[in-house]
ROLODREN-87756 format. One record per residue (C-alpha): z, x, y; residue in one letter; residue number from 1. Coordinates in nm, 2 decimals. Layout:
N
R/z/x/y/zanu/dodren
R/Z/X/Y/a/NUM
...
//
This chain:
434
R/z/x/y/zanu/dodren
R/-2.79/-6.89/-0.96/x/1
R/-3.08/-7.06/-0.70/x/2
R/-3.27/-6.67/-0.54/x/3
R/-3.29/-6.69/-0.20/x/4
R/-3.67/-6.69/-0.08/x/5
R/-3.85/-6.40/0.02/x/6
R/-3.93/-6.55/0.33/x/7
R/-3.58/-6.70/0.39/x/8
R/-3.44/-6.35/0.35/x/9
R/-3.65/-6.18/0.58/x/10
R/-3.64/-6.48/0.83/x/11
R/-3.24/-6.37/0.82/x/12
R/-3.28/-5.97/0.81/x/13
R/-3.54/-5.98/1.12/x/14
R/-3.31/-6.21/1.37/x/15
R/-3.09/-5.91/1.53/x/16
R/-3.16/-5.70/1.85/x/17
R/-3.36/-5.91/2.09/x/18
R/-3.42/-5.80/2.39/x/19
R/-3.20/-5.94/2.72/x/20
R/-3.27/-5.88/3.11/x/21
R/-3.04/-5.65/3.31/x/22
R/-2.71/-5.47/3.17/x/23
R/-2.68/-5.35/2.81/x/24
R/-2.67/-5.69/2.55/x/25
R/-2.29/-5.78/2.49/x/26
R/-2.21/-5.92/2.13/x/27
R/-1.86/-6.05/2.04/x/28
R/-1.83/-5.85/1.70/x/29
R/-2.06/-5.57/1.57/x/30
R/-2.06/-5.46/1.22/x/31
R/-2.23/-5.18/1.12/x/32
R/-2.32/-5.20/0.76/x/33
R/-2.48/-5.52/0.57/x/34
R/-2.32/-5.43/0.19/x/35
R/-2.04/-5.64/0.05/x/36
R/-1.77/-5.51/0.26/x/37
R/-2.01/-5.55/0.59/x/38
R/-2.15/-5.88/0.51/x/39
R/-1.83/-6.01/0.39/x/40
R/-1.71/-5.88/0.78/x/41
R/-1.99/-6.09/0.96/x/42
R/-1.87/-6.37/0.81/x/43
R/-1.50/-6.33/0.87/x/44
R/-1.55/-6.30/1.24/x/45
R/-1.80/-6.60/1.26/x/46
R/-1.57/-6.77/1.07/x/47
R/-1.25/-6.71/1.31/x/48
R/-1.43/-6.76/1.61/x/49
R/-1.69/-6.50/1.72/x/50
R/-1.98/-6.65/1.88/x/51
R/-2.18/-6.35/1.93/x/52
R/-2.18/-6.18/1.60/x/53
R/-2.44/-5.91/1.51/x/54
R/-2.49/-5.72/1.15/x/55
R/-2.66/-5.40/1.19/x/56
R/-2.78/-5.25/0.84/x/57
R/-2.99/-4.91/0.83/x/58
R/-3.19/-4.97/0.47/x/59
R/-3.47/-5.24/0.49/x/60
R/-3.24/-5.52/0.30/x/61
R/-2.90/-5.62/0.32/x/62
R/-2.67/-5.57/0.02/x/63
R/-2.59/-5.24/0.01/x/64
R/-2.53/-5.08/-0.34/x/65
R/-2.53/-5.40/-0.50/x/66
R/-2.90/-5.45/-0.47/x/67
R/-2.89/-5.14/-0.76/x/68
R/-2.60/-5.29/-0.94/x/69
R/-2.80/-5.50/-1.22/x/70
R/-2.50/-5.54/-1.46/x/71
R/-2.20/-5.77/-1.42/x/72
R/-1.86/-5.78/-1.31/x/73
R/-1.91/-5.86/-0.98/x/74
R/-1.74/-6.18/-0.84/x/75
R/-1.41/-6.23/-1.03/x/76
R/-1.17/-6.25/-0.80/x/77
R/-1.41/-6.38/-0.50/x/78
R/-1.63/-6.65/-0.69/x/79
R/-1.40/-6.70/-1.01/x/80
R/-1.73/-6.59/-1.23/x/81
R/-1.86/-6.27/-1.35/x/82
R/-2.22/-6.25/-1.20/x/83
R/-2.45/-5.89/-1.14/x/84
R/-2.48/-5.73/-0.84/x/85
R/-2.79/-5.86/-0.64/x/86
R/-2.66/-6.22/-0.74/x/87
R/-2.31/-6.12/-0.57/x/88
R/-2.53/-5.96/-0.26/x/89
R/-2.78/-6.30/-0.28/x/90
R/-2.42/-6.54/-0.24/x/91
R/-2.28/-6.33/0.07/x/92
R/-2.66/-6.34/0.25/x/93
R/-2.75/-6.65/0.20/x/94
R/-2.33/-6.75/0.36/x/95
R/-2.49/-6.53/0.65/x/96
R/-2.82/-6.71/0.71/x/97
R/-2.59/-7.08/0.72/x/98
R/-2.39/-6.93/0.92/x/99
R/-2.66/-6.83/1.18/x/100
R/-2.52/-6.45/1.20/x/101
R/-2.78/-6.23/1.36/x/102
R/-2.89/-5.94/1.15/x/103
R/-3.12/-5.65/1.21/x/104
R/-3.22/-5.41/0.87/x/105
R/-3.41/-5.10/0.94/x/106
R/-3.24/-5.03/1.20/x/107
R/-2.98/-4.69/1.25/x/108
R/-2.68/-4.68/1.44/x/109
R/-2.71/-4.33/1.65/x/110
R/-2.46/-4.30/1.84/x/111
R/-2.05/-4.50/1.89/x/112
R/-1.86/-4.40/2.17/x/113
R/-1.50/-4.50/2.23/x/114
R/-1.53/-4.80/2.48/x/115
R/-1.77/-4.96/2.21/x/116
R/-2.13/-4.87/2.31/x/117
R/-2.37/-4.84/2.04/x/118
R/-2.71/-4.70/2.07/x/119
R/-2.95/-4.81/1.77/x/120
R/-3.29/-4.69/1.73/x/121
R/-3.45/-5.02/1.50/x/122
R/-3.77/-5.15/1.42/x/123
R/-3.77/-5.36/1.72/x/124
R/-3.72/-5.03/1.95/x/125
R/-3.46/-4.84/2.07/x/126
R/-3.15/-5.05/2.22/x/127
R/-2.81/-4.97/2.43/x/128
R/-2.60/-5.25/2.30/x/129
R/-2.19/-5.34/2.36/x/130
R/-1.98/-5.50/2.16/x/131
R/-1.57/-5.67/2.23/x/132
R/-1.55/-5.55/1.88/x/133
R/-1.66/-5.32/1.61/x/134
R/-1.65/-5.33/1.26/x/135
R/-1.74/-5.00/1.10/x/136
R/-1.84/-5.13/0.73/x/137
R/-2.13/-4.79/0.64/x/138
R/-1.98/-4.78/0.27/x/139
R/-1.96/-4.40/0.14/x/140
R/-2.21/-4.07/-0.04/x/141
R/-2.18/-3.92/-0.36/x/142
R/-2.09/-3.58/-0.41/x/143
R/-2.33/-3.31/-0.50/x/144
R/-2.36/-3.03/-0.71/x/145
R/-2.33/-2.82/-0.39/x/146
R/-1.98/-2.96/-0.32/x/147
R/-1.87/-2.92/-0.65/x/148
R/-2.05/-2.51/-0.66/x/149
R/-2.16/-2.58/-1.02/x/150
R/-2.31/-2.19/-1.13/x/151
R/-2.64/-2.17/-1.27/x/152
R/-3.03/-2.21/-1.21/x/153
R/-3.21/-2.49/-0.96/x/154
R/-3.42/-2.67/-1.20/x/155
R/-3.54/-3.02/-1.16/x/156
R/-3.31/-3.30/-1.40/x/157
R/-2.99/-3.27/-1.21/x/158
R/-2.94/-3.61/-1.02/x/159
R/-2.60/-3.81/-0.85/x/160
R/-2.55/-4.11/-1.08/x/161
R/-2.59/-4.31/-0.83/x/162
R/-2.95/-4.15/-0.73/x/163
R/-3.04/-4.18/-1.05/x/164
R/-2.93/-4.59/-1.10/x/165
R/-3.12/-4.63/-0.81/x/166
R/-3.44/-4.48/-0.98/x/167
R/-3.39/-4.64/-1.29/x/168
R/-3.29/-4.98/-1.20/x/169
R/-3.48/-5.06/-0.86/x/170
R/-3.82/-4.85/-0.93/x/171
R/-3.81/-4.81/-1.31/x/172
R/-3.87/-4.44/-1.37/x/173
R/-3.78/-4.30/-1.68/x/174
R/-3.54/-3.97/-1.54/x/175
R/-3.51/-3.80/-1.88/x/176
R/-3.54/-3.78/-2.24/x/177
R/-3.16/-3.62/-2.38/x/178
R/-2.87/-3.64/-2.06/x/179
R/-2.54/-3.52/-1.98/x/180
R/-2.28/-3.68/-1.73/x/181
R/-2.03/-3.46/-1.57/x/182
R/-1.74/-3.73/-1.43/x/183
R/-1.60/-4.02/-1.58/x/184
R/-1.66/-4.23/-1.25/x/185
R/-1.74/-4.56/-1.28/x/186
R/-2.10/-4.49/-1.18/x/187
R/-2.14/-4.25/-1.43/x/188
R/-2.02/-4.47/-1.73/x/189
R/-2.25/-4.74/-1.64/x/190
R/-2.51/-4.51/-1.64/x/191
R/-2.39/-4.38/-1.96/x/192
R/-2.47/-4.74/-2.09/x/193
R/-2.78/-4.80/-1.88/x/194
R/-2.93/-4.45/-1.97/x/195
R/-2.90/-4.55/-2.36/x/196
R/-3.02/-4.87/-2.36/x/197
R/-3.35/-4.75/-2.19/x/198
R/-3.35/-4.52/-2.50/x/199
R/-3.23/-4.15/-2.31/x/200
R/-2.95/-4.01/-2.54/x/201
R/-2.61/-3.94/-2.36/x/202
R/-2.45/-3.60/-2.57/x/203
R/-2.16/-3.67/-2.38/x/204
R/-1.95/-3.75/-2.08/x/205
R/-1.72/-3.44/-1.95/x/206
R/-1.40/-3.51/-1.73/x/207
R/-1.22/-3.24/-1.53/x/208
R/-0.92/-3.45/-1.56/x/209
R/-0.69/-3.56/-1.85/x/210
R/-0.77/-3.91/-1.73/x/211
R/-1.06/-4.09/-1.67/x/212
R/-1.14/-4.15/-1.29/x/213
R/-1.33/-4.47/-1.39/x/214
R/-1.17/-4.82/-1.47/x/215
R/-1.06/-4.86/-1.87/x/216
R/-1.28/-5.14/-1.92/x/217
R/-1.57/-4.92/-1.83/x/218
R/-1.42/-4.64/-2.06/x/219
R/-1.47/-4.94/-2.35/x/220
R/-1.76/-5.07/-2.27/x/221
R/-1.98/-4.83/-2.17/x/222
R/-1.83/-4.54/-2.40/x/223
R/-1.66/-4.66/-2.64/x/224
R/-1.87/-4.95/-2.79/x/225
R/-2.19/-4.73/-2.81/x/226
R/-2.04/-4.42/-2.97/x/227
R/-2.05/-4.23/-2.64/x/228
R/-1.84/-3.87/-2.65/x/229
R/-1.59/-3.87/-2.37/x/230
R/-1.43/-3.52/-2.36/x/231
R/-1.15/-3.48/-2.06/x/232
R/-1.05/-3.17/-1.93/x/233
R/-1.34/-3.07/-1.97/x/234
R/-1.64/-2.96/-1.71/x/235
R/-1.98/-2.81/-1.71/x/236
R/-1.95/-2.42/-1.63/x/237
R/-2.36/-2.34/-1.60/x/238
R/-2.64/-2.52/-1.56/x/239
R/-2.96/-2.35/-1.76/x/240
R/-3.31/-2.40/-1.73/x/241
R/-3.59/-2.27/-1.50/x/242
R/-3.86/-2.57/-1.40/x/243
R/-3.61/-2.84/-1.57/x/244
R/-3.29/-2.81/-1.69/x/245
R/-3.25/-2.68/-2.06/x/246
R/-2.91/-2.71/-2.10/x/247
R/-2.56/-2.70/-1.95/x/248
R/-2.27/-2.48/-2.06/x/249
R/-1.92/-2.71/-2.10/x/250
R/-1.58/-2.54/-2.12/x/251
R/-1.23/-2.69/-2.17/x/252
R/-1.00/-2.65/-1.83/x/253
R/-0.61/-2.56/-1.82/x/254
R/-0.33/-2.74/-1.65/x/255
R/-0.47/-2.55/-1.35/x/256
R/-0.84/-2.67/-1.39/x/257
R/-0.97/-2.38/-1.44/x/258
R/-1.19/-2.27/-1.76/x/259
R/-1.07/-2.15/-2.08/x/260
R/-1.18/-1.82/-2.18/x/261
R/-1.37/-1.86/-2.50/x/262
R/-1.41/-2.26/-2.50/x/263
R/-1.77/-2.24/-2.37/x/264
R/-2.05/-2.40/-2.57/x/265
R/-2.34/-2.47/-2.47/x/266
R/-2.50/-2.82/-2.50/x/267
R/-2.86/-2.92/-2.53/x/268
R/-3.00/-3.15/-2.25/x/269
R/-3.28/-3.17/-2.00/x/270
R/-3.08/-3.40/-1.75/x/271
R/-2.77/-3.38/-1.57/x/272
R/-2.60/-3.68/-1.40/x/273
R/-2.32/-3.60/-1.13/x/274
R/-2.04/-3.86/-1.13/x/275
R/-1.82/-3.65/-0.93/x/276
R/-1.63/-3.83/-0.64/x/277
R/-1.73/-4.04/-0.30/x/278
R/-1.69/-3.98/-0.01/x/279
R/-1.63/-4.23/0.29/x/280
R/-1.91/-4.21/0.56/x/281
R/-1.76/-4.13/0.85/x/282
R/-2.01/-3.96/1.11/x/283
R/-1.99/-4.20/1.32/x/284
R/-1.59/-4.25/1.32/x/285
R/-1.66/-3.91/1.43/x/286
R/-1.81/-3.96/1.71/x/287
R/-1.63/-4.26/1.84/x/288
R/-1.30/-4.02/1.80/x/289
R/-1.15/-4.21/1.55/x/290
R/-0.79/-4.03/1.39/x/291
R/-0.97/-4.02/0.97/x/292
R/-0.69/-3.95/0.72/x/293
R/-0.70/-3.61/0.53/x/294
R/-0.61/-3.84/0.21/x/295
R/-0.86/-4.12/0.18/x/296
R/-1.12/-3.96/0.39/x/297
R/-1.14/-4.26/0.61/x/298
R/-1.00/-4.39/0.94/x/299
R/-0.62/-4.45/1.01/x/300
R/-0.58/-4.81/1.03/x/301
R/-0.31/-5.05/1.11/x/302
R/-0.24/-5.40/0.94/x/303
R/-0.51/-5.54/1.12/x/304
R/-0.77/-5.28/1.00/x/305
R/-0.74/-5.16/1.35/x/306
R/-0.82/-4.79/1.38/x/307
R/-0.72/-4.52/1.64/x/308
R/-0.95/-4.63/1.87/x/309
R/-0.87/-4.99/2.00/x/310
R/-1.14/-5.23/1.93/x/311
R/-1.28/-5.06/1.64/x/312
R/-1.15/-5.15/1.32/x/313
R/-1.27/-5.05/0.97/x/314
R/-1.33/-5.20/0.61/x/315
R/-1.49/-5.13/0.26/x/316
R/-1.56/-4.76/0.14/x/317
R/-1.60/-4.65/0.42/x/318
R/-1.19/-4.66/0.46/x/319
R/-1.10/-4.60/0.16/x/320
R/-1.28/-4.61/-0.20/x/321
R/-1.26/-4.90/-0.39/x/322
R/-1.28/-4.95/-0.75/x/323
R/-1.39/-5.32/-0.71/x/324
R/-1.68/-5.48/-0.48/x/325
R/-1.46/-5.83/-0.44/x/326
R/-1.20/-5.61/-0.30/x/327
R/-1.40/-5.44/-0.04/x/328
R/-1.50/-5.79/0.06/x/329
R/-1.16/-5.93/0.02/x/330
R/-1.12/-5.65/0.32/x/331
R/-1.43/-5.73/0.50/x/332
R/-1.28/-6.12/0.58/x/333
R/-0.97/-5.97/0.71/x/334
R/-1.16/-5.70/0.89/x/335
R/-1.36/-5.97/1.08/x/336
R/-1.09/-6.24/1.16/x/337
R/-0.88/-5.98/1.29/x/338
R/-1.21/-5.82/1.47/x/339
R/-1.29/-6.21/1.62/x/340
R/-0.92/-6.21/1.79/x/341
R/-0.95/-5.89/1.93/x/342
R/-1.29/-5.99/2.16/x/343
R/-1.07/-6.32/2.25/x/344
R/-0.79/-6.10/2.37/x/345
R/-0.59/-6.20/2.15/x/346
R/-0.48/-5.87/2.00/x/347
R/-0.34/-5.62/2.17/x/348
R/-0.30/-5.24/2.05/x/349
R/0.11/-5.20/2.05/x/350
R/0.34/-4.89/1.89/x/351
R/0.33/-4.90/1.56/x/352
R/0.59/-4.80/1.27/x/353
R/0.39/-4.51/0.98/x/354
R/0.38/-4.57/0.60/x/355
R/0.36/-4.28/0.42/x/356
R/0.31/-4.21/0.02/x/357
R/0.60/-4.07/-0.16/x/358
R/0.62/-3.95/-0.50/x/359
R/0.34/-4.02/-0.73/x/360
R/0.20/-4.19/-0.46/x/361
R/-0.15/-4.04/-0.38/x/362
R/-0.24/-4.29/-0.06/x/363
R/-0.11/-4.62/0.08/x/364
R/-0.27/-4.79/0.35/x/365
R/-0.23/-4.92/0.61/x/366
R/-0.11/-4.60/0.73/x/367
R/0.05/-4.80/1.03/x/368
R/0.23/-5.14/1.06/x/369
R/0.34/-5.31/1.42/x/370
R/0.71/-5.34/1.45/x/371
R/0.83/-5.69/1.33/x/372
R/0.56/-5.77/1.13/x/373
R/0.61/-5.96/0.81/x/374
R/0.35/-6.08/0.52/x/375
R/0.15/-5.69/0.53/x/376
R/-0.04/-5.66/0.29/x/377
R/-0.04/-5.27/0.12/x/378
R/-0.33/-5.10/-0.11/x/379
R/-0.22/-4.79/-0.28/x/380
R/-0.34/-4.55/-0.58/x/381
R/-0.07/-4.37/-0.76/x/382
R/-0.18/-3.97/-0.83/x/383
R/-0.16/-3.94/-1.21/x/384
R/-0.10/-4.23/-1.44/x/385
R/0.24/-4.36/-1.48/x/386
R/0.42/-4.61/-1.81/x/387
R/0.74/-4.77/-1.74/x/388
R/0.73/-4.76/-1.36/x/389
R/0.90/-4.87/-1.06/x/390
R/0.71/-4.89/-0.71/x/391
R/0.90/-4.95/-0.40/x/392
R/0.84/-4.97/-0.10/x/393
R/1.19/-4.85/0.14/x/394
R/1.27/-4.76/0.49/x/395
R/1.25/-4.40/0.54/x/396
R/1.58/-4.48/0.80/x/397
R/1.79/-4.70/0.63/x/398
R/1.67/-4.67/0.26/x/399
R/1.68/-5.04/0.27/x/400
R/1.42/-5.15/-0.01/x/401
R/1.14/-5.38/0.17/x/402
R/0.96/-5.43/-0.19/x/403
R/1.00/-5.34/-0.56/x/404
R/0.81/-5.44/-0.85/x/405
R/0.83/-5.29/-1.22/x/406
R/0.49/-5.20/-1.38/x/407
R/0.42/-5.12/-1.71/x/408
R/0.16/-4.86/-1.64/x/409
R/-0.06/-4.74/-1.35/x/410
R/-0.38/-4.57/-1.37/x/411
R/-0.50/-4.36/-1.09/x/412
R/-0.83/-4.55/-1.12/x/413
R/-0.72/-4.88/-1.05/x/414
R/-0.61/-4.98/-0.67/x/415
R/-0.33/-5.13/-0.62/x/416
R/-0.26/-5.41/-0.38/x/417
R/0.14/-5.57/-0.30/x/418
R/0.25/-5.75/-0.04/x/419
R/0.56/-5.68/0.20/x/420
R/0.68/-5.97/0.33/x/421
R/1.00/-5.87/0.53/x/422
R/0.97/-5.84/0.88/x/423
R/0.91/-5.41/0.90/x/424
R/1.09/-5.24/1.13/x/425
R/1.11/-4.91/1.05/x/426
R/0.86/-4.59/0.91/x/427
R/0.83/-4.69/0.52/x/428
R/0.77/-4.53/0.23/x/429
R/0.57/-4.64/-0.10/x/430
R/0.70/-4.41/-0.41/x/431
R/0.66/-4.46/-0.78/x/432
R/0.91/-4.33/-1.02/x/433
R/0.87/-4.32/-1.42/x/434
//
């Protein structure tokens, strides 16, 4: 694919918070976050008729996490071909340029109010702007060592998988010689392969759960094809080393995920990568007073992806963690279209019925649906692997099956999407039974 020139890209990223006389500038739709979901949301809004769309990105360039994902596997659903992360980002950015969407990079949204007033600190200066609709697409962050409380010393050589990916792929820095990876999330699996290609030995990937947290294709391509050991039901219980990591102690865990006495052993290494989960970046959501779900860590939304605060929408990894960037973009396009409708006064907040997770369902999203709505797209994850199972969406009061489907196998690492086509008239429950 032809790459966008630096001059053209900079022109796209510099169009944004132009000052206006009088009151704060008013935009039809403001998108916060320029990753795969945010770029798609801006395009979705413009294509749905929003005339004045502004995209705000705190990094110095658009694309988000895609810029450091130099492996392929992106675009299969959106473009019907497999491309790298930077190529995927460039295609979206070129579309944004063609649509004439205003963008501002190097801009931080400091505050967002429930009446959709944003306080922004940017290269062009401090601004207060107002939007008819706001779309949250801030992405997510990684869990750190402090969050999972690994005992031991505090030497150099401990990285989250994403920060290691940035150092290796974007800054060409060798982060060590012998690595251990804790957690089998997709970034960790991909970095196991990347480190191997860089000549850094990977002693093993250790996963606390009895199943992997990443996609099966990444387990095969990044571990099995390269002979990298994967140990399930195991974890790092101690870090050793003074100035630099010298080794880690790993141990098996029981059904309650507690270390099994006598199962510990020392694994020499100078680098520890953590791939132990992602957290939606919802600080702005909290400041705006949005209701957050304890199951997803993101906002509670209805089928239009509108949150509990009218006119504020959420999509991508800030809403719930996605396995595939294409799915985040798909959600972004939908959020943009609905936000444009709200800005025109076509989408009003109404009473809603609830959708709740049932047996072996970790979460179902959206959590709310307007009564009478037909053809609702639901996303869900199972709590544990299931084989020969049936997923049913049923009415909680009537017991009516609004949707049912048999699956040969479902994994917690794979986000599932289904469509409930009959008009929803009551609270629903999604369950998975073997």
